[in-house]
C-alpha positions in Angstrom: 86.9 307.7 180.8 90.0 308.4 182.9 91.0 305.8 185.4 93.4 308.0 187.3 93.4 307.8 191.0 94.5 311.5 191.5 93.4 313.0 194.8 93.3 316.6 193.6 89.8 318.2 193.3 87.9 317.9 190.0 87.7 321.4 188.7 84.2 322.0 187.3 82.4 324.7 185.4 78.7 325.4 185.6 76.7 326.6 182.6 73.5 328.3 183.6 72.5 330.1 186.8 68.7 330.0 186.6 66.6 328.0 189.1 68.4 324.7 188.6 71.9 326.1 188.6 71.4 328.5 191.6 69.2 326.2 193.7 70.6 322.8 193.1 73.9 322.6 191.2 76.0 325.4 192.7 75.3 324.6 196.4 75.8 320.9 195.9 79.0 321.3 193.9 80.4 323.7 196.5 79.5 321.2 199.3 81.0 318.1 197.6 84.4 317.0 198.8 86.7 316.4 195.8 84.9 318.9 193.6 85.9 322.5 193.0 83.5 325.0 191.3 85.9 327.1 189.3 83.7 329.1 187.0 80.1 329.8 186.1 78.9 330.8 182.6 75.9 333.1 183.0 74.2 336.0 181.2 73.6 337.6 184.7 77.1 338.0 186.2 75.7 340.3 189.0 73.4 337.6 190.2 76.2 335.1 190.3 78.6 337.5 191.9 76.2 338.3 194.8 75.8 334.6 195.6 79.3 333.3 194.7 81.8 336.2 195.1 84.8 333.8 195.0 83.8 332.1 191.7 84.8 333.5 188.3 81.9 334.4 186.0 82.1 334.0 182.2 79.5 335.3 179.8 80.1 332.8 177.0 79.5 329.0 177.7 81.8 328.2 174.8 84.7 330.1 176.6 84.1 328.1 179.7 84.2 324.8 177.8 87.4 325.8 176.1 89.3 326.4 179.4 92.1 324.0 179.9 91.7 324.0 183.7 88.1 322.8 183.5 87.7 319.0 183.7 83.9 318.7 184.3 81.2 320.8 182.6 77.8 320.9 184.3 75.0 322.0 182.0 72.0 323.6 183.8 70.9 325.9 180.9 67.5 325.8 179.2 66.5 322.4 177.9 67.0 323.1 174.2 70.7 323.9 174.8 71.4 320.6 176.6 72.4 318.4 173.6 74.5 321.0 171.7 76.4 322.1 174.8 77.0 318.5 175.9 78.2 317.6 172.5 80.6 320.6 172.4 81.9 319.8 175.9 82.5 316.1 175.1 84.2 316.9 171.8 86.5 319.2 173.8 87.5 316.3 176.0 85.4 317.3 179.1 83.4 315.1 181.4 79.8 316.2 181.4 76.8 316.4 183.8 73.5 317.4 182.2 70.5 318.6 184.1 67.2 316.8 183.3 65.6 316.4 180.9 68.8 315.0 179.2 67.8 316.3 175.8 64.7 317.3 173.8 64.2 313.8 172.2 65.6 310.3 172.0 67.5 311.0 168.8 69.5 313.7 170.4 70.1 311.5 173.5 71.5 308.7 171.3 73.9 311.1 169.6 75.2 312.5 172.8 75.6 309.0 174.4 77.5 307.8 171.3 79.8 310.8 171.5 80.6 310.2 175.2 81.4 306.6 174.4 83.7 307.6 171.5 85.5 310.2 173.6 85.7 307.9 176.6 84.4 310.7 178.8 82.0 310.5 181.8 78.4 311.5 180.9 75.9 311.7 183.7 72.4 313.2 183.9 71.2 314.9 187.1 68.6 312.4 188.3 69.1 313.7 191.8 65.7 312.4 193.0 67.1 308.9 193.3 68.4 310.1 196.7 65.2 311.6 198.0 64.0 310.5 201.5 60.5 309.6 200.2 61.8 307.5 197.3 64.4 305.8 199.4 61.8 304.9 202.1 59.3 303.5 199.6 62.1 301.5 197.8 63.2 300.0 201.1 59.6 298.9 201.9 59.1 297.3 198.5 62.5 295.5 198.5 62.0 294.2 202.1 58.9 292.4 201.0 56.7 294.3 203.3 54.1 294.8 200.6 54.5 291.5 198.9 54.0 291.6 195.2 53.2 295.2 194.2 50.1 295.7 192.0 49.7 299.5 192.0 52.3 302.2 192.3 51.3 305.9 192.3 53.9 308.7 192.2 52.9 312.4 192.3 54.7 315.7 191.9 51.9 318.1 192.6 52.2 321.8 193.2 49.9 324.8 193.7 51.0 327.5 191.2 47.7 328.7 189.7 49.3 331.6 187.9 51.4 331.2 184.8 54.8 332.7 185.3 57.0 334.4 182.7 59.8 331.8 182.3 60.9 329.5 179.5 59.7 326.4 181.4 56.1 327.6 181.2 56.3 329.0 177.7 55.4 327.4 174.3 59.0 326.4 173.3 60.6 323.0 172.8 61.3 321.1 176.1 58.9 323.2 178.1 55.9 322.1 180.1 55.3 320.1 183.3 56.0 316.7 181.6 59.5 317.6 180.5 60.1 319.4 183.8 58.9 316.8 186.3 58.3 313.8 184.2 62.0 312.8 184.1 62.1 312.5 187.9 58.9 310.4 188.0 60.1 308.2 185.2 63.6 307.6 186.6 62.3 306.6 190.0 59.8 304.1 188.4 62.5 302.6 186.2 64.8 302.2 189.2 62.1 300.2 190.9 60.5 298.2 188.2 62.6 298.3 185.0 61.1 298.9 181.6 57.4 299.0 181.1 55.7 297.1 178.3 53.7 300.1 177.1 53.0 303.7 177.9 49.6 305.6 178.0 49.6 309.3 178.7 47.3 312.4 178.9 48.6 315.9 179.0 46.5 319.1 179.5 46.7 322.8 179.9 44.5 323.7 182.9 45.5 327.1 184.1 44.1 330.3 182.6 46.6 331.6 180.1 48.6 328.3 180.0 51.0 328.1 177.0 52.1 324.5 177.5 51.0 321.4 179.5 50.7 322.0 183.2 49.0 318.6 184.0 50.3 315.2 183.2 48.8 311.7 183.9 50.9 308.8 182.6 50.3 305.0 183.1 53.1 302.6 182.7 52.0 299.0 181.8 53.9 296.2 183.5 51.3 293.5 183.0 49.5 293.0 186.2 51.3 296.0 187.8 50.2 299.5 186.9 52.5 302.5 187.6 50.8 305.9 187.6 52.9 309.0 187.2 51.1 312.3 187.9 52.0 316.0 188.0 49.8 319.0 188.3 50.1 322.7 189.1 46.6 323.2 190.6 46.9 321.0 193.7 46.7 323.0 197.0 46.8 319.8 199.1 45.3 316.4 199.8 47.4 314.3 197.5 50.2 312.0 198.7 53.6 311.8 197.2 53.5 308.0 196.9 50.7 305.4 197.2 51.7 301.7 196.8 49.4 298.7 197.0 50.5 295.1 197.2 49.3 291.6 198.1 50.3 292.1 201.8 49.2 295.7 202.3 49.4 299.3 201.3 52.0 302.1 201.9 51.4 305.8 201.8 54.1 308.6 201.9 52.3 311.8 202.2 54.9 314.6 202.1 57.8 315.0 199.7 61.5 314.9 200.4 62.6 318.2 202.2 65.9 318.9 200.4 64.5 321.3 197.8 62.8 323.3 200.5 66.0 323.2 202.6 68.1 324.5 199.6 65.6 327.3 199.0 65.9 328.3 202.7 69.6 328.6 202.3 70.7 325.4 204.2 74.1 324.1 203.2 73.9 320.6 201.8 75.4 318.1 204.2 75.0 320.3 207.2 73.2 318.9 210.4 69.6 318.1 209.6 70.2 317.9 205.8 67.7 315.5 204.2 66.0 314.6 207.5 62.4 313.8 206.9 60.0 313.9 209.8 57.0 312.6 207.8 56.6 308.9 208.5 55.3 306.5 205.9 52.0 304.8 206.8 51.6 301.0 206.3 48.2 299.3 206.3 48.2 295.5 206.5 44.4 295.0 205.9 43.5 294.5 209.5 42.5 298.1 210.0 45.7 299.1 211.9 48.0 301.9 210.8 51.7 301.4 211.4 54.2 304.3 211.1 57.6 303.7 209.5 60.3 306.3 209.7 61.6 307.6 206.4 65.3 307.5 205.9 67.2 310.7 205.4 67.7 311.8 201.8 71.0 312.9 200.4 71.2 314.3 196.9 74.9 315.1 197.5 75.4 311.4 196.7 75.1 312.3 193.0 78.0 314.8 193.0 80.1 312.6 195.3 79.6 309.8 192.8 80.5 312.0 189.9 83.7 313.3 191.5 84.7 309.7 192.4 83.8 308.4 188.9 85.9 311.1 187.2 88.9 310.0 189.3 88.2 306.3 188.5 87.3 305.5 192.1 83.6 304.6 191.6 81.1 303.9 188.8 79.0 306.6 187.1 76.1 307.3 189.5 73.7 307.7 186.5 75.0 305.6 183.5 74.1 307.1 180.1 71.9 304.2 179.1 69.7 304.8 182.1 69.3 308.5 181.1 68.6 307.5 177.5 65.9 305.1 178.7 64.2 307.9 180.7 64.1 309.9 177.4 62.5 306.9 175.6 59.6 306.9 178.2 59.3 310.7 178.1 59.0 310.6 174.3 56.6 307.6 174.2 54.3 309.4 176.7 54.4 312.6 174.6 53.5 310.6 171.5 50.7 308.7 173.4 49.2 312.0 174.6 49.4 313.5 171.1 47.9 310.5 169.2 45.5 309.2 171.9 46.9 305.6 172.0 49.2 303.4 174.0 52.8 303.3 172.8 55.6 300.8 173.1 59.0 302.0 174.1 61.1 303.0 171.0 64.3 301.2 172.3 66.5 299.0 170.2 67.5 295.5 171.2 71.0 296.7 171.8 69.8 299.5 174.2 67.6 297.0 176.0 70.5 294.6 176.4 72.8 297.4 177.6 70.2 298.4 180.3 69.8 294.8 181.4 
């Protein structure tokens, strides 16, 4: 990876302008100091043109990758294209950001990580939920010792979308389904807090009428005495909390999720006044029957792209090192295997990978 301390903006190209590209990547890239969104590769140039009239639109992702003026390629296309596009961009000498899930499987992830190492290029996966207000608040509470030794950690991404929509994420193809869509967020946050689990047990289901892929996921990570529950569903109209944590000194509940996705959908510019502000307090119970409110810190997913821009210029470490993204894929794959075979599964990581993570 380059160690230059240049102060010019990192010129970036975005591949894909679906939900992820339009809602998350483009607004954050445009709002990040030190980063310049130079071009977007999309099959819908009119859509990009309406939103980003000053940004060049290219039909062919390969043509964007081949441009000499593009230093960083951001891949927000359908999941099946992540690994091949990342490999092409790395081979062309570009730095790469890949939306989650990193790849379709662990084998693909290993190949892309190895190529990034060989090319000495930055490779980061968009695990933006590390900078959510709800997660930051729960992490602070755990690390402060407020809960004592944690024995139960429950993390939910629940939504109410009872009708199946016509989009690739809800179709029968590879990399579709709620576990590949929301599982990477849930997994990455758990690994950031607790490290590698000993074993994984999972159950995936199709609950909606006309469902073509899993739309309900319940995964248990075994940490010995600690159990971490990761859950996502599409038939939840209300009543479930984002986080529930129990420990030897008390319990913590965070009811509502981080507001940044909703703010982006409303058109708020990332980093503007009120960005990431969360008015939903965490609730702490110490066993005496009292309820104490604890303010949640503000979230700031812009930290990801600030970190990427600084890392490309050699001014900071990679905000999401490749080994961490690879480990998320190992848990994602182990859970899919567990659900398919009806058994608990150990993580398929090598000793070298475990050592690199440590």
